[in-house]
N, C-alpha and C positions, 0 to 999 in steps of 0.2 A: 674367397669364398667361406675356405677351411680357417683363412685369421682370425678374418670376423670372428666367426663361431664361438673358437678359443679366445677372445679378448672377449666377448660377452660375458662369456660363464668366467672365466676370471676374477670379473669384476662382478658377477651375479652373487659368486664366491665373499668376494668382500665386502660387500652390502651385507648378505645374510649375516658372516663371522659377526661380525661389527655392530650388527643389528642388536644383539646380544650385553655388549660391553656396560650400556646403561640399564641392564632388567636387576632387579633389586631382587636377591638373591632366594627374599621371601617368598616374591611369587613365583620362581620357576623353578622353589623344591619346597613348594611347602610341605610344614609339620604336622600336621595335622591338628585336631581341635582336641586342646585342654581344657574342660574343664575345672574349675578354684573352688568353685560356690559350693555351700551346703558341704563343706567333706565335713566324715563322718571318722570317728580313732576305726572302726572297727571296718566299718569299710572300702575307707580308702588305706589312712595309715599304711594299716598291721596288715597288707596284700605286701607294701613296699621296704618294708622291716623286713618282714619274711625269704622276701625274694634276693635283701640285700645287706641287711647289718645282720640276722640271727644266726647264720649260718657261725660267728665269731660274738654273738651277744647276746645268745637266746638264757633261758635259763641251764645254770646245769655247766655253762660251758663260759661264759662272763672274761673272758680274754679283758685280761686288761682294767680286769674290779669294772668292765663295763658290761649292765644288763641290764638292754633297752624290748625283754618281751614282758611284758605286762604292765599296764596303765599306769600304779603306778612308781613303778621303775622309770620307766620312758618321760616320767614327769618331771621328771626329780632333776633329765639334763637336758628339760625343755626350760624350765625355772631357773636353771643357768648359762641360760645361752649357747650349753657346747653343741648340742644338738642341733642344732641352723651349722656353728660358726666348726664345726669338723663336716658334716655333707655340703658348704659351698665352698671349703678348702680354701677358708682365710688363714692369713701365714699366724694369727698368732692362737694355732689348736692343729692337732695332729690330721691329718686327709685321711675324710674316713670314705667310702670303703679302703681299707688299705690296700697299697698295692695296686692299686681298680680303678679304672676309671670315673672318671664324678658322674652321681644320677644324672642322669635326665633334667634337661632341665622344668620338663612339665612336672616331674615326681617331685623334685624339690621348690616346684611355686603352690604343688600340694600341699604340702608340711608348712611351709612357714604361711600360704591362707591358712590354715587351721587348726595354727599355733593363735595369729592374728583372733579367729573368730575367738580365743579362748580356749583350745586343747583341751575339748572339752570334750571326756567320756562318754561319749555315742555311738 
């Protein structure tokens, strides 16, 4: 009787463990909502830059002669495609933030959506 119970338990464990093999990672571990519609420079983009970029690229700091603080300063790097290149860690650009992990996919999507919508000063 004990042998049958252990065999049944072992089979159940294999079936349960094997059940996850074909599951989709996004379904198992949802990332959450990432809204990228109607992105605003002031409301959506500046907080991302404050958290991830201004420590090195604010007014008065400007490491690497790059200042991203202020719409006009940022727009230069939007227009020459360097902003998108560096945050995506494109091999043609230095990866930013330097020495740190890439921005979250959601933050990159927000910046790219804002740019695609015209990179407005809103």
